[in-house]
N, C-alpha and C positions, 0 to 999 in steps of 0.2 A: 544707383551706382554700386552699392554693396554687392549686387549680384555678379559684378565683374570681378570682384576680389578673389584672388586664388587662395587656396587653404593656407592659413597662418597670417593672412594679411587682414587688417581692420581698416575701416574708413570712418573718419570722424568729421563732423561738420560744425561750423560756427556760422550763424546768420550774420550777414552785413546789414546794418541799418539803413533804410531808405524808405521813403513814403511817396505815395502817388501811383498813378496808373502805370503799368508796364507796357513796353512794346510800341510806345508813341514817342516821336521825335520831340514833342513839347515837353515830355518829362524825362527823356532818356539822360540828358546832360546833367539835369538836377540830381537825379538819383545817383549817377556816377560820381558826381561832386560830393554828395553825401556819404557814399561808400568811402571815398578817399579821406574825408575829414575824420572819419571814425576808424580808419584802418589799423591804427596803432593799438586801439583797444580790441579790435577784432583778432588781430595777430597775436596779441598778448594771451587771449583766452584759448585759441587753438593751440598755441605753443605749450600750453600746460600739459597736454597729453604726450609731449615729446614725439612728435611724429618724424618720419624720416624725409618728409617733403611737405610743403605747404603749397597748396594750389589756389590761385585766384579763379574761382569758378564762375566767372561772369565776363562774357565776351565784350559786352558793351563798354565796361570800364577800360578795357584794353584799347578799344577804338577811341575812347575819350582822351586816354593818356597819350597814345601814339607810341611809336617803337621806343624812342628815347626815354619818354616818361616812364614807360613800363620798366625799362632797363634800370632806370634810376630807382624805382620802387623795389625791385628785386634786390639791387644792392643794399638798400636800406634794410629791408627785412632780413636778409642773410647776416647783415652786420649785427643787427639788434638781437637775433635769435640764434645764429649759428646753424639755421636749417635752410637747405635749399628751398627756393621760391620760384615756382613756375606759374604760367597762366594757362586758361584754356585756349586762348588764341594763340599763344606762343606754341602750345602743344600741337595745334593744328598745323602751324608752319613746320614744325619738326616732322609731323606725320607726312606731309607732302614731301619733305626732303627724303624721308625713309622710303616712300614709294616711288621716287623719282618723278613726281609730278611737276609739270610746267603750266598746264592749262586746266584751271579748275572752274566748274560752275558752281555758283553759291546760291543757296536757297535760305531765305529767312521767314519768319512769320511776323515780322514787324509790319507797321502801318504803311500807307502808301507814301507818306512823307519820306520814310526811311528806304523804301525799296521801290523799284520800277513797276513791280506787279503787287499792288496792295491786296490785302485780303480783310474781310470783316473779322478782325481778331480783337477779343475782349482781353485776352491774356494768353501768352504762349503757353502757359502751364496748363490750359484748359483745351488745347488742340488735340483732337481725337487721332488716334493711330492712322485712320483712313485719310485724313487730310494731310498728315505728315508724309504719308507715302505719296499722295498726289503732288505734294511740294516737290519731292525728289524728281518725279517725272517732268513737272513743269519747268524745274530749274535746268534739267539736263539739256545739253547741246551736243550734236554730233562731233564737234571738234574738241569738246572737253574730255580730258582723260580720266576725270573723277568728278564726283559731286560732293560739295561740303555744305552741310547744314548747320548755320550759325544759331547759336542760342542754347545755353546749357539747360534752361528749363523746358526746352521742347522735347517732347517724349519721342526720342529718335531710336533708342537702342533695339527695340523690336522690329524696325523696319529696315535696318542696315543690310542684314544678310539677304532677305528676300529681294530687296531692291538691287543689290549687286547681282544676284542671279538673273533678274530681268534685264538689266542694263548692260551687263557684262563688263562692268568697270567698277573701281572702288567707290563706295559711298561711305563718307567720314562725317561724324558730327562733333560738335564742340565736346560732347560728353564722352564720346569713345576716345577721341584724340587726348584728352586730358587724363583719362584714366591709363591709356596706354603710356603716355610719357611720365606720368607720376610714377608708374611701377618701374619703368626703366630708370628713372631718377634715383629711386629707392633701391636700385639694385636687385629688383626682382625680375627674373627673366622667365616668364611663363606664358605659354600660348593659351588663349581664352577663345575656344571655337563658339560660333553661333551668333557672332556680333560684327561680322564683316572681317575682310581679310587683314586689316591693320592689326587687329587684336590677336591674330594668330602668328604674328611676327614677335617673338620674344626678344 
């Protein structure tokens, strides 16, 4: 993520506490519940650096919360800290609006219980670039206006631009969308080339 930061912008992280395997339906809800139970202390720590925006960098927690639950969480964090709060999934929605997208193909690296096309995935953090690129191709459909790769931990940034050139359509990931929208929310309007067309739109 820091490689996407324009000059003068810093990126800070605070881990959310959760235990158990990642990318499986059996543990996904338990991990999301654990994140939310400890969200106050997570937010308190990251707020110490006085950022211009706080980002929930975990798409699965947004799936767990649902639209209304996420909106309620955002209101609480903003009320407690005075800092705008956005999510990776919400950022993807904003990215689709920005690009005028109505039909989007989605690819994930979760297990077969979570997706129609399961993979032998031990952890989304370990997926090599070649498999991520293959995921883009597999997820794409002729009728889709774009491809969205869900999962902040998935190594997507290096495949976005080449995949767009091959497919001739936008390829967005949780990571690229949240960085784009975080910069916008913080009032930073800077084009960032090399990571797909979304990030070239200040």
